[in-house]
C-alpha positions in Angstrom: 117.4 94.5 101.5 115.0 94.1 98.8 117.5 94.5 95.9 120.0 92.3 98.0 117.7 89.5 98.7 116.7 89.5 95.2 120.2 88.7 94.0 121.7 86.3 96.6 120.1 84.5 99.4 121.4 83.9 102.9 119.4 83.1 105.6 121.0 85.9 107.7 118.8 88.2 105.1 115.5 86.2 106.7 116.6 87.3 110.0 117.4 90.3 109.0 114.0 91.8 107.3 112.3 90.2 110.8 114.2 92.0 112.6 113.3 94.9 110.6 109.2 95.0 110.1 110.2 94.4 114.2 112.1 97.9 113.7 109.4 99.6 112.1 106.6 98.3 113.9 108.2 100.0 117.1 108.9 102.7 115.1 105.0 103.4 114.4 103.8 102.7 117.6 105.8 105.2 119.3 104.6 107.7 117.2 101.3 106.7 117.5 102.4 107.6 121.3 103.9 110.5 120.4 101.1 112.1 118.8 98.0 111.9 121.3 96.3 114.8 119.9 94.8 112.8 116.6 93.1 110.3 119.7 91.7 114.0 120.5 90.5 116.2 118.0 87.1 117.8 118.3 84.6 115.9 115.4 83.4 118.0 112.4 81.8 118.0 109.6 83.2 116.2 106.6 82.6 115.3 103.0 84.1 112.1 102.9 84.1 111.5 99.0 86.0 114.7 98.9 88.1 113.3 101.6 88.4 110.1 99.5 89.5 111.9 96.4 92.3 114.0 98.2 93.6 111.0 99.2 93.6 108.6 96.2 94.7 112.3 94.6 97.5 112.0 96.9 98.4 108.1 96.6 97.8 108.1 92.7 101.4 107.4 91.9 101.9 104.7 94.2 99.3 102.3 92.9 101.4 100.7 90.1 99.3 98.2 88.3 96.2 98.9 90.2 92.9 100.1 88.8 90.5 101.8 91.2 86.9 101.8 90.7 84.9 104.5 92.5 81.3 104.6 92.8 80.1 107.7 94.7 76.5 108.4 96.1 75.1 111.9 97.4 78.5 113.5 97.2 77.3 116.6 98.5 76.4 114.0 102.2 78.5 115.3 105.0 79.0 113.2 107.9 80.7 114.2 111.2 83.8 112.8 112.1 87.4 113.7 113.5 88.8 114.0 109.7 93.1 113.0 110.9 91.6 109.9 112.4 89.1 109.2 109.0 92.8 110.0 106.8 95.1 107.2 109.0 92.0 104.7 108.6 
């Protein structure tokens, strides 16, 4: 869709794109409903700095030309929370 819209304009492409966004939103909502265990996950002790580092490493190839500056303080400090909900946020 994106490649087609870059090279050729047609008013139906806007409609298709809009409908695709609606479909993706619906699918995301269904996935959220299908995995309610995230809401019932017990709280545990987490090292937030370590979790953030892992996420940044996971998505490093998708940052393109974005530069991220990190300043972590109290790197050994833990928090209490639901790991999968924090990672989802």
